[in-house]
C-alpha atoms as an extended CHARMM CRD file, in Angstrom:
* protein
*
       257  EXT
         1         1  MET       CA             43.3160000000       55.2120000000       -7.2540000000  PROA      1               0.0000000000
         2         2  LEU       CA             42.3110000000       54.2930000000      -10.4140000000  PROA      2               0.0000000000
         3         3  ALA       CA             39.3380000000       51.6870000000      -11.2540000000  PROA      3               0.0000000000
         4         4  LYS       CA             39.7770000000       48.0430000000      -12.2140000000  PROA      4               0.0000000000
         5         5  ARG       CA             38.4880000000       47.5810000000      -15.4750000000  PROA      5               0.0000000000
         6         6  ILE       CA             36.5100000000       43.9390000000      -16.6580000000  PROA      6               0.0000000000
         7         7  ILE       CA             37.3420000000       42.8820000000      -19.9080000000  PROA      7               0.0000000000
         8         8  PRO       CA             34.9600000000       40.3260000000      -22.2430000000  PROA      8               0.0000000000
         9         9  CYS       CA             37.0740000000       38.5830000000      -25.0900000000  PROA      9               0.0000000000
        10        10  LEU       CA             35.3190000000       37.6510000000      -28.1190000000  PROA      10              0.0000000000
        11        11  ASP       CA             37.9070000000       35.2970000000      -30.5970000000  PROA      11              0.0000000000
        12        12  VAL       CA             36.4650000000       35.6210000000      -33.7720000000  PROA      12              0.0000000000
        13        13  ASN       CA             37.1820000000       32.9170000000      -36.0500000000  PROA      13              0.0000000000
        14        14  ASN       CA             34.5230000000       33.0050000000      -39.5670000000  PROA      14              0.0000000000
        15        15  GLY       CA             32.8480000000       35.7480000000      -38.7570000000  PROA      15              0.0000000000
        16        16  ARG       CA             31.6730000000       33.5530000000      -34.8500000000  PROA      16              0.0000000000
        17        17  VAL       CA             32.3430000000       33.7040000000      -31.6080000000  PROA      17              0.0000000000
        18        18  VAL       CA             34.8610000000       31.1250000000      -30.4790000000  PROA      18              0.0000000000
        19        19  LYS       CA             36.1260000000       29.6900000000      -27.4750000000  PROA      19              0.0000000000
        20        20  GLY       CA             38.3990000000       26.4870000000      -26.6700000000  PROA      20              0.0000000000
        21        21  LYS       CA             41.1820000000       25.3840000000      -23.7230000000  PROA      21              0.0000000000
        22        22  LYS       CA             44.6190000000       26.4840000000      -23.6590000000  PROA      22              0.0000000000
        23        23  PHE       CA             43.8860000000       27.7130000000      -27.8580000000  PROA      23              0.0000000000
        24        24  GLN       CA             42.7330000000       24.1170000000      -28.8850000000  PROA      24              0.0000000000
        25        25  ASP       CA             39.3670000000       22.6700000000      -29.4280000000  PROA      25              0.0000000000
        26        26  ILE       CA             37.2920000000       25.5820000000      -30.8500000000  PROA      26              0.0000000000
        27        27  GLN       CA             33.8490000000       25.7160000000      -30.5930000000  PROA      27              0.0000000000
        28        28  ASP       CA             31.2460000000       27.8200000000      -31.9550000000  PROA      28              0.0000000000
        29        29  VAL       CA             29.4990000000       30.0500000000      -29.3550000000  PROA      29              0.0000000000
        30        30  ASP       CA             27.2470000000       33.4180000000      -31.0660000000  PROA      30              0.0000000000
        31        31  ASP       CA             27.4550000000       35.7600000000      -33.3120000000  PROA      31              0.0000000000
        32        32  PRO       CA             30.3080000000       38.9780000000      -32.6300000000  PROA      32              0.0000000000
        33        33  VAL       CA             28.3110000000       42.4450000000      -32.8270000000  PROA      33              0.0000000000
        34        34  LYS       CA             25.1000000000       40.9640000000      -31.3950000000  PROA      34              0.0000000000
        35        35  LEU       CA             27.4160000000       39.1890000000      -27.7000000000  PROA      35              0.0000000000
        36        36  ALA       CA             29.3710000000       42.2420000000      -28.1900000000  PROA      36              0.0000000000
        37        37  LYS       CA             26.5180000000       44.6790000000      -27.5210000000  PROA      37              0.0000000000
        38        38  GLN       CA             24.9150000000       42.5530000000      -24.9280000000  PROA      38              0.0000000000
        39        39  TYR       CA             28.3190000000       43.1660000000      -22.9530000000  PROA      39              0.0000000000
        40        40  SER       CA             28.1410000000       46.2250000000      -23.7250000000  PROA      40              0.0000000000
        41        41  ASP       CA             24.7710000000       46.7480000000      -22.0220000000  PROA      41              0.0000000000
        42        42  LYS       CA             25.6930000000       44.7330000000      -18.9880000000  PROA      42              0.0000000000
        43        43  GLY       CA             28.2740000000       46.7380000000      -17.7180000000  PROA      43              0.0000000000
        44        44  ALA       CA             32.1170000000       45.7130000000      -19.5210000000  PROA      44              0.0000000000
        45        45  ASP       CA             34.0260000000       47.9420000000      -19.1500000000  PROA      45              0.0000000000
        46        46  GLU       CA             35.7240000000       47.0660000000      -22.4720000000  PROA      46              0.0000000000
        47        47  LEU       CA             35.9400000000       44.4660000000      -25.2930000000  PROA      47              0.0000000000
        48        48  VAL       CA             39.2180000000       42.8610000000      -26.7540000000  PROA      48              0.0000000000
        49        49  PHE       CA             38.2220000000       41.0610000000      -30.2990000000  PROA      49              0.0000000000
        50        50  TYR       CA             41.1000000000       38.7380000000      -31.2800000000  PROA      50              0.0000000000
        51        51  ASP       CA             41.1240000000       37.4700000000      -35.0520000000  PROA      51              0.0000000000
        52        52  ILE       CA             42.7420000000       33.7870000000      -34.1530000000  PROA      52              0.0000000000
        53        53  THR       CA             43.5250000000       33.1000000000      -37.0020000000  PROA      53              0.0000000000
        54        54  ALA       CA             44.5090000000       36.5350000000      -39.1570000000  PROA      54              0.0000000000
        55        55  SER       CA             47.8810000000       35.8990000000      -38.7920000000  PROA      55              0.0000000000
        56        56  SER       CA             47.7180000000       32.2800000000      -39.0630000000  PROA      56              0.0000000000
        57        57  ASP       CA             46.2120000000       32.1290000000      -42.2530000000  PROA      57              0.0000000000
        58        58  ASN       CA             48.8240000000       35.2690000000      -43.2480000000  PROA      58              0.0000000000
        59        59  ARG       CA             45.4570000000       37.4990000000      -43.9010000000  PROA      59              0.0000000000
        60        60  ASN       CA             43.9980000000       40.8370000000      -42.8040000000  PROA      60              0.0000000000
        61        61  ILE       CA             41.5340000000       40.8660000000      -40.2870000000  PROA      61              0.0000000000
        62        62  PHE       CA             37.7410000000       41.1720000000      -40.0120000000  PROA      62              0.0000000000
        63        63  LEU       CA             37.3870000000       45.4690000000      -40.3830000000  PROA      63              0.0000000000
        64        64  ASP       CA             33.8110000000       44.7470000000      -41.2940000000  PROA      64              0.0000000000
        65        65  ILE       CA             32.7820000000       43.2340000000      -38.1680000000  PROA      65              0.0000000000
        66        66  VAL       CA             35.1170000000       45.7090000000      -36.7210000000  PROA      66              0.0000000000
        67        67  GLU       CA             32.7290000000       48.4690000000      -38.1400000000  PROA      67              0.0000000000
        68        68  LYS       CA             28.8370000000       46.6910000000      -37.0840000000  PROA      68              0.0000000000
        69        69  VAL       CA             30.2800000000       46.6730000000      -33.6440000000  PROA      69              0.0000000000
        70        70  ALA       CA             31.7560000000       50.4160000000      -33.1340000000  PROA      70              0.0000000000
        71        71  ALA       CA             27.9510000000       51.0460000000      -34.9870000000  PROA      71              0.0000000000
        72        72  GLU       CA             26.4900000000       49.3320000000      -31.9190000000  PROA      72              0.0000000000
        73        73  ILE       CA             28.4810000000       49.7380000000      -28.3390000000  PROA      73              0.0000000000
        74        74  THR       CA             29.2450000000       52.3910000000      -26.1480000000  PROA      74              0.0000000000
        75        75  ILE       CA             32.6570000000       51.0510000000      -24.4830000000  PROA      75              0.0000000000
        76        76  PRO       CA             35.9090000000       51.6960000000      -25.9850000000  PROA      76              0.0000000000
        77        77  PHE       CA             37.3130000000       48.6260000000      -27.6950000000  PROA      77              0.0000000000
        78        78  THR       CA             40.2270000000       46.9150000000      -28.6780000000  PROA      78              0.0000000000
        79        79  VAL       CA             40.8940000000       44.6770000000      -31.9160000000  PROA      79              0.0000000000
        80        80  GLY       CA             43.8170000000       42.6400000000      -32.4880000000  PROA      80              0.0000000000
        81        81  GLY       CA             44.8230000000       39.6060000000      -35.0800000000  PROA      81              0.0000000000
        82        82  GLY       CA             46.9470000000       40.0480000000      -38.2870000000  PROA      82              0.0000000000
        83        83  ILE       CA             48.0210000000       43.5590000000      -37.4070000000  PROA      83              0.0000000000
        84        84  ARG       CA             51.3250000000       43.5780000000      -39.9970000000  PROA      84              0.0000000000
        85        85  THR       CA             51.7650000000       47.2220000000      -40.1930000000  PROA      85              0.0000000000
        86        86  VAL       CA             51.4710000000       50.7660000000      -39.6830000000  PROA      86              0.0000000000
        87        87  ASP       CA             48.7150000000       50.8820000000      -42.5380000000  PROA      87              0.0000000000
        88        88  ASP       CA             46.9250000000       47.7400000000      -40.5410000000  PROA      88              0.0000000000
        89        89  VAL       CA             46.5690000000       49.2710000000      -37.0480000000  PROA      89              0.0000000000
        90        90  HSD       CA             45.4550000000       53.0640000000      -38.6920000000  PROA      90              0.0000000000
        91        91  ARG       CA             42.5830000000       50.4120000000      -41.2480000000  PROA      91              0.0000000000
        92        92  VAL       CA             41.4040000000       49.2020000000      -37.5720000000  PROA      92              0.0000000000
        93        93  LEU       CA             41.4660000000       52.8740000000      -35.6190000000  PROA      93              0.0000000000
        94        94  ARG       CA             38.9820000000       54.0360000000      -38.9410000000  PROA      94              0.0000000000
        95        95  ALA       CA             36.7510000000       51.2770000000      -38.7160000000  PROA      95              0.0000000000
        96        96  GLY       CA             35.6020000000       52.0380000000      -35.5050000000  PROA      96              0.0000000000
        97        97  ALA       CA             38.6610000000       50.8050000000      -32.5340000000  PROA      97              0.0000000000
        98        98  ASP       CA             39.8770000000       52.7980000000      -30.2340000000  PROA      98              0.0000000000
        99        99  LYS       CA             43.3920000000       50.2680000000      -29.8890000000  PROA      99              0.0000000000
       100       100  VAL       CA             44.5510000000       47.8100000000      -31.8130000000  PROA      100             0.0000000000
       101       101  SER       CA             46.2200000000       44.8690000000      -29.7570000000  PROA      101             0.0000000000
       102       102  ILE       CA             49.8610000000       43.8210000000      -31.8320000000  PROA      102             0.0000000000
       103       103  ASN       CA             51.4400000000       40.3080000000      -30.9240000000  PROA      103             0.0000000000
       104       104  SER       CA             53.2430000000       38.1600000000      -33.1590000000  PROA      104             0.0000000000
       105       105  ALA       CA             54.5160000000       41.0480000000      -36.4550000000  PROA      105             0.0000000000
       106       106  ALA       CA             55.4080000000       43.0270000000      -33.1180000000  PROA      106             0.0000000000
       107       107  VAL       CA             58.2430000000       39.8210000000      -31.7250000000  PROA      107             0.0000000000
       108       108  LYS       CA             59.2470000000       39.9270000000      -35.7680000000  PROA      108             0.0000000000
       109       109  ASN       CA             59.5050000000       43.6140000000      -36.0890000000  PROA      109             0.0000000000
       110       110  PRO       CA             59.4980000000       45.7040000000      -32.6770000000  PROA      110             0.0000000000
       111       111  SER       CA             59.6950000000       48.7430000000      -34.2560000000  PROA      111             0.0000000000
       112       112  LEU       CA             56.0930000000       48.3510000000      -35.6150000000  PROA      112             0.0000000000
       113       113  LEU       CA             55.4900000000       49.0500000000      -31.5550000000  PROA      113             0.0000000000
       114       114  THR       CA             57.8680000000       52.2120000000      -32.2040000000  PROA      114             0.0000000000
       115       115  GLU       CA             56.4640000000       53.5090000000      -34.9430000000  PROA      115             0.0000000000
       116       116  ALA       CA             52.3350000000       53.2670000000      -34.6240000000  PROA      116             0.0000000000
       117       117  ALA       CA             53.5540000000       54.8120000000      -31.0560000000  PROA      117             0.0000000000
       118       118  LEU       CA             54.7720000000       57.6490000000      -32.8140000000  PROA      118             0.0000000000
       119       119  LYS       CA             52.0170000000       58.6480000000      -35.1660000000  PROA      119             0.0000000000
       120       120  PHE       CA             48.4020000000       57.0780000000      -33.0690000000  PROA      120             0.0000000000
       121       121  GLY       CA             49.7200000000       57.6440000000      -29.8500000000  PROA      121             0.0000000000
       122       122  SER       CA             50.9180000000       55.0790000000      -27.5180000000  PROA      122             0.0000000000
       123       123  GLN       CA             47.2290000000       54.7890000000      -25.7540000000  PROA      123             0.0000000000
       124       124  CYS       CA             46.0720000000       53.1130000000      -29.4180000000  PROA      124             0.0000000000
       125       125  ILE       CA             48.9560000000       50.7110000000      -28.7160000000  PROA      125             0.0000000000
       126       126  VAL       CA             48.2260000000       47.1740000000      -27.1620000000  PROA      126             0.0000000000
       127       127  LEU       CA             50.9470000000       44.3130000000      -26.9810000000  PROA      127             0.0000000000
       128       128  SER       CA             49.3550000000       41.1180000000      -26.1370000000  PROA      128             0.0000000000
       129       129  ILE       CA             51.9100000000       38.1910000000      -25.1290000000  PROA      129             0.0000000000
       130       130  ASP       CA             50.9510000000       34.9210000000      -25.6050000000  PROA      130             0.0000000000
       131       131  THR       CA             53.0850000000       32.7900000000      -23.1440000000  PROA      131             0.0000000000
       132       132  LYS       CA             53.5890000000       29.1150000000      -22.1210000000  PROA      132             0.0000000000
       133       133  THR       CA             56.0680000000       27.8430000000      -18.8150000000  PROA      133             0.0000000000
       134       134  THR       CA             58.3470000000       25.6960000000      -20.5910000000  PROA      134             0.0000000000
       135       135  THR       CA             61.2650000000       25.5740000000      -17.6000000000  PROA      135             0.0000000000
       136       136  GLU       CA             60.1310000000       25.5650000000      -14.2760000000  PROA      136             0.0000000000
       137       137  ASN       CA             60.9160000000       29.0630000000      -13.5500000000  PROA      137             0.0000000000
       138       138  GLU       CA             60.3170000000       30.6880000000      -17.1190000000  PROA      138             0.0000000000
       139       139  CYS       CA             58.2230000000       31.5320000000      -19.1950000000  PROA      139             0.0000000000
       140       140  SER       CA             58.2580000000       31.8620000000      -23.4940000000  PROA      140             0.0000000000
       141       141  VAL       CA             56.9790000000       34.2520000000      -25.5890000000  PROA      141             0.0000000000
       142       142  PHE       CA             54.3630000000       32.1650000000      -29.0510000000  PROA      142             0.0000000000
       143       143  LEU       CA             53.4990000000       33.1500000000      -31.9940000000  PROA      143             0.0000000000
       144       144  ASN       CA             50.2470000000       32.1860000000      -34.3610000000  PROA      144             0.0000000000
       145       145  GLY       CA             48.7450000000       31.4570000000      -31.7010000000  PROA      145             0.0000000000
       146       146  GLY       CA             50.3280000000       29.3060000000      -29.2410000000  PROA      146             0.0000000000
       147       147  ARG       CA             51.9120000000       28.0120000000      -32.4970000000  PROA      147             0.0000000000
       148       148  VAL       CA             55.4830000000       28.5360000000      -32.3560000000  PROA      148             0.0000000000
       149       149  ASN       CA             57.5030000000       29.2030000000      -29.4830000000  PROA      149             0.0000000000
       150       150  THR       CA             60.0850000000       32.1910000000      -29.8220000000  PROA      150             0.0000000000
       151       151  ASN       CA             62.6110000000       31.3330000000      -26.9160000000  PROA      151             0.0000000000
       152       152  ILE       CA             61.7610000000       34.7290000000      -25.7810000000  PROA      152             0.0000000000
       153       153  ASN       CA             61.7500000000       35.5490000000      -22.3640000000  PROA      153             0.0000000000
       154       154  ALA       CA             57.8030000000       36.5510000000      -21.3790000000  PROA      154             0.0000000000
       155       155  ILE       CA             58.4890000000       39.2150000000      -18.6690000000  PROA      155             0.0000000000
       156       156  GLU       CA             62.1280000000       40.6910000000      -20.7290000000  PROA      156             0.0000000000
       157       157  TRP       CA             59.9020000000       40.7860000000      -23.5000000000  PROA      157             0.0000000000
       158       158  ALA       CA             56.9620000000       42.5550000000      -21.7120000000  PROA      158             0.0000000000
       159       159  ILE       CA             59.8170000000       45.6440000000      -20.5320000000  PROA      159             0.0000000000
       160       160  GLN       CA             60.8010000000       45.9130000000      -24.0680000000  PROA      160             0.0000000000
       161       161  GLY       CA             57.4980000000       46.0960000000      -25.0370000000  PROA      161             0.0000000000
       162       162  GLU       CA             56.7410000000       49.0880000000      -23.2730000000  PROA      162             0.0000000000
       163       163  LYS       CA             60.5080000000       50.8120000000      -24.2180000000  PROA      163             0.0000000000
       164       164  LEU       CA             59.0710000000       50.4500000000      -28.2040000000  PROA      164             0.0000000000
       165       165  GLY       CA             56.4830000000       52.3560000000      -26.9890000000  PROA      165             0.0000000000
       166       166  ALA       CA             53.6000000000       49.8470000000      -26.2820000000  PROA      166             0.0000000000
       167       167  GLY       CA             50.8550000000       51.5970000000      -24.1360000000  PROA      167             0.0000000000
       168       168  GLU       CA             49.2060000000       48.2350000000      -22.4990000000  PROA      168             0.0000000000
       169       169  LEU       CA             49.7820000000       44.7600000000      -21.9650000000  PROA      169             0.0000000000
       170       170  VAL       CA             47.9500000000       41.6700000000      -22.4230000000  PROA      170             0.0000000000
       171       171  ILE       CA             49.6420000000       38.7970000000      -21.2090000000  PROA      171             0.0000000000
       172       172  ASN       CA             47.5300000000       35.6090000000      -22.6010000000  PROA      172             0.0000000000
       173       173  ALA       CA             48.3220000000       32.5750000000      -19.8020000000  PROA      173             0.0000000000
       174       174  MET       CA             48.1130000000       29.5470000000      -22.5430000000  PROA      174             0.0000000000
       175       175  ASP       CA             48.9750000000       27.1330000000      -19.8950000000  PROA      175             0.0000000000
       176       176  VAL       CA             45.4950000000       28.4130000000      -18.1020000000  PROA      176             0.0000000000
       177       177  ASP       CA             43.6830000000       29.5110000000      -21.1340000000  PROA      177             0.0000000000
       178       178  GLY       CA             39.8520000000       28.3660000000      -20.6110000000  PROA      178             0.0000000000
       179       179  VAL       CA             40.9460000000       25.6800000000      -17.4320000000  PROA      179             0.0000000000
       180       180  LYS       CA             38.8090000000       28.0740000000      -15.1840000000  PROA      180             0.0000000000
       181       181  ASP       CA             41.7330000000       27.3950000000      -11.7250000000  PROA      181             0.0000000000
       182       182  GLY       CA             42.0960000000       31.1590000000      -12.0300000000  PROA      182             0.0000000000
       183       183  TYR       CA             44.6100000000       33.2090000000      -13.5290000000  PROA      183             0.0000000000
       184       184  HSD       CA             48.6130000000       33.1030000000      -14.0580000000  PROA      184             0.0000000000
       185       185  VAL       CA             49.6930000000       35.6070000000      -10.4480000000  PROA      185             0.0000000000
       186       186  SER       CA             52.7170000000       35.5250000000      -10.1430000000  PROA      186             0.0000000000
       187       187  LEU       CA             53.6750000000       36.1690000000      -13.9600000000  PROA      187             0.0000000000
       188       188  THR       CA             51.2350000000       39.2510000000      -14.2010000000  PROA      188             0.0000000000
       189       189  LYS       CA             52.7600000000       40.7140000000      -10.8100000000  PROA      189             0.0000000000
       190       190  GLN       CA             55.8490000000       40.1500000000      -11.9640000000  PROA      190             0.0000000000
       191       191  ILE       CA             55.8170000000       42.0830000000      -15.1290000000  PROA      191             0.0000000000
       192       192  ALA       CA             53.5630000000       44.7960000000      -13.1950000000  PROA      192             0.0000000000
       193       193  GLU       CA             56.0040000000       45.4900000000      -10.8420000000  PROA      193             0.0000000000
       194       194  GLN       CA             58.6380000000       45.7610000000      -13.6140000000  PROA      194             0.0000000000
       195       195  VAL       CA             56.5910000000       48.0670000000      -15.7570000000  PROA      195             0.0000000000
       196       196  ASN       CA             54.4460000000       51.7970000000      -15.6760000000  PROA      196             0.0000000000
       197       197  VAL       CA             51.6560000000       50.9840000000      -18.1970000000  PROA      197             0.0000000000
       198       198  PRO       CA             48.2720000000       49.3320000000      -17.7900000000  PROA      198             0.0000000000
       199       199  ILE       CA             48.4380000000       45.3930000000      -16.9220000000  PROA      199             0.0000000000
       200       200  VAL       CA             45.6400000000       43.1250000000      -18.4280000000  PROA      200             0.0000000000
       201       201  ALA       CA             45.4540000000       39.9360000000      -17.3920000000  PROA      201             0.0000000000
       202       202  SER       CA             43.8740000000       37.2170000000      -19.6160000000  PROA      202             0.0000000000
       203       203  GLY       CA             43.6540000000       33.2800000000      -19.2740000000  PROA      203             0.0000000000
       204       204  GLY       CA             42.2880000000       31.5900000000      -15.7760000000  PROA      204             0.0000000000
       205       205  ALA       CA             38.8100000000       32.8050000000      -14.8040000000  PROA      205             0.0000000000
       206       206  GLY       CA             36.2060000000       30.1920000000      -13.3960000000  PROA      206             0.0000000000
       207       207  LYS       CA             34.7660000000       32.2540000000      -10.1560000000  PROA      207             0.0000000000
       208       208  MET       CA             34.4220000000       35.7060000000       -8.9780000000  PROA      208             0.0000000000
       209       209  GLU       CA             37.2270000000       35.2990000000       -6.3590000000  PROA      209             0.0000000000
       210       210  HSD       CA             39.9510000000       35.1630000000       -9.5530000000  PROA      210             0.0000000000
       211       211  PHE       CA             39.0170000000       37.9650000000      -10.6340000000  PROA      211             0.0000000000
       212       212  ALA       CA             39.7790000000       39.2890000000       -7.0900000000  PROA      212             0.0000000000
       213       213  THR       CA             43.1200000000       37.8990000000       -6.6900000000  PROA      213             0.0000000000
       214       214  ILE       CA             44.3040000000       39.0680000000      -10.1930000000  PROA      214             0.0000000000
       215       215  LEU       CA             43.4320000000       42.6420000000       -9.3210000000  PROA      215             0.0000000000
       216       216  ASN       CA             44.6310000000       42.4850000000       -5.9760000000  PROA      216             0.0000000000
       217       217  GLU       CA             47.4970000000       39.6340000000       -5.8160000000  PROA      217             0.0000000000
       218       218  GLY       CA             48.7480000000       39.9200000000       -9.6890000000  PROA      218             0.0000000000
       219       219  LYS       CA             48.7490000000       44.0610000000       -9.5960000000  PROA      219             0.0000000000
       220       220  ALA       CA             46.7900000000       43.8060000000      -12.7290000000  PROA      220             0.0000000000
       221       221  ASP       CA             44.5370000000       46.8250000000      -13.6370000000  PROA      221             0.0000000000
       222       222  ALA       CA             42.1020000000       44.6480000000      -16.0920000000  PROA      222             0.0000000000
       223       223  ALA       CA             41.0840000000       41.3620000000      -15.6090000000  PROA      223             0.0000000000
       224       224  LEU       CA             39.8080000000       39.3920000000      -19.6420000000  PROA      224             0.0000000000
       225       225  ALA       CA             37.5280000000       36.9590000000      -19.5080000000  PROA      225             0.0000000000
       226       226  ALA       CA             35.6110000000       34.9000000000      -22.1050000000  PROA      226             0.0000000000
       227       227  SER       CA             34.0820000000       31.4720000000      -21.7740000000  PROA      227             0.0000000000
       228       228  VAL       CA             32.6320000000       32.2310000000      -17.7750000000  PROA      228             0.0000000000
       229       229  PHE       CA             31.3550000000       35.1460000000      -19.6550000000  PROA      229             0.0000000000
       230       230  HSD       CA             29.4220000000       33.6310000000      -22.1670000000  PROA      230             0.0000000000
       231       231  TYR       CA             28.2360000000       30.6400000000      -21.1610000000  PROA      231             0.0000000000
       232       232  ASN       CA             26.3740000000       32.8090000000      -18.0680000000  PROA      232             0.0000000000
       233       233  GLU       CA             28.8180000000       31.1270000000      -15.2250000000  PROA      233             0.0000000000
       234       234  ILE       CA             29.5440000000       34.5180000000      -14.1910000000  PROA      234             0.0000000000
       235       235  SER       CA             26.8800000000       37.6560000000      -14.8010000000  PROA      235             0.0000000000
       236       236  ILE       CA             29.3870000000       40.9800000000      -14.8210000000  PROA      236             0.0000000000
       237       237  PRO       CA             26.7090000000       42.9020000000      -13.0120000000  PROA      237             0.0000000000
       238       238  ASP       CA             27.7290000000       40.4010000000       -9.6540000000  PROA      238             0.0000000000
       239       239  LEU       CA             31.1990000000       40.7270000000      -10.6720000000  PROA      239             0.0000000000
       240       240  LYS       CA             31.3650000000       43.5610000000      -10.6190000000  PROA      240             0.0000000000
       241       241  ASP       CA             29.2500000000       43.9690000000       -6.6530000000  PROA      241             0.0000000000
       242       242  TYR       CA             31.3640000000       41.1440000000       -5.5330000000  PROA      242             0.0000000000
       243       243  LEU       CA             34.9420000000       43.4530000000       -6.2380000000  PROA      243             0.0000000000
       244       244  VAL       CA             32.6900000000       46.2870000000       -4.4820000000  PROA      244             0.0000000000
       245       245  ARG       CA             32.1650000000       44.5770000000       -1.3870000000  PROA      245             0.0000000000
       246       246  ASN       CA             36.0190000000       43.1300000000       -1.6080000000  PROA      246             0.0000000000
       247       247  ASN       CA             37.2710000000       46.7170000000       -1.4150000000  PROA      247             0.0000000000
       248       248  ILE       CA             38.4860000000       46.8180000000       -5.9240000000  PROA      248             0.0000000000
       249       249  ALA       CA             37.8140000000       49.9990000000       -6.9500000000  PROA      249             0.0000000000
       250       250  ILE       CA             35.1920000000       49.4300000000       -9.8550000000  PROA      250             0.0000000000
       251       251  ARG       CA             32.9540000000       51.2250000000      -11.9290000000  PROA      251             0.0000000000
       252       252  SER       CA             29.2830000000       50.0880000000      -10.9450000000  PROA      252             0.0000000000
       253       253  VAL       CA             27.1950000000       48.8470000000      -13.6000000000  PROA      253             0.0000000000
       254       254  LYS       CA             25.3280000000       52.0670000000      -12.8530000000  PROA      254             0.0000000000
       255       255  THR       CA             28.1890000000       54.6080000000      -13.9110000000  PROA      255             0.0000000000
       256       256  CYS       CA             28.7560000000       52.7900000000      -17.5420000000  PROA      256             0.0000000000
       257       257  LYS       CA             25.7440000000       53.6700000000      -19.4190000000  PROA      257             0.0000000000
């Protein structure tokens, strides 16, 4: 059985890590390079960095921060935000990222996933999907940090994303983001059962039980979280010990060094 992954998420705006609820009420947290190194040292399996306003501001991503982070950490990290072209993917990988996350641009230009996967390999290309419940039984895809409803079914887009070449899917459940009442288990499970690439669940982590539930019942391959780690509400070593005690395959902190 492949080990499940614990992934801290760092949303970056104007050079600082920030956090909000449901993509709103953004508050300052810390320096991204400092925080990245702390998580790497504490046993996180990977990191995810999002430049949360690059797409909406129509600007390029923070390559200087990517380079500084790459020099400080010893674990893989994914970078997203403002990725519009294959050249953008190349620049981010060259700056030191292991994977590149594409969100809004993939919806507007689906062939970007295929072109990037063919050039760099599917293992480097992550499709990030921001979803929100718009009807009783349907979750739709949103763009530009949750500002634009595409009216595209999230499950159908996930399936298509894999076919286009994405090697991993991040499911960002906006309904529960920052609320700490638990991940969107049903949506994550539905997607996991219909694709053959790893699924990263994002949004809603509040306690250790939530991680166990999404990795077991939700069939996620990895659990992404932000504020519970940023504010020291849950420590990564304690979380990993808890998951091991609950028979979830996870790399111990000792083997992460």
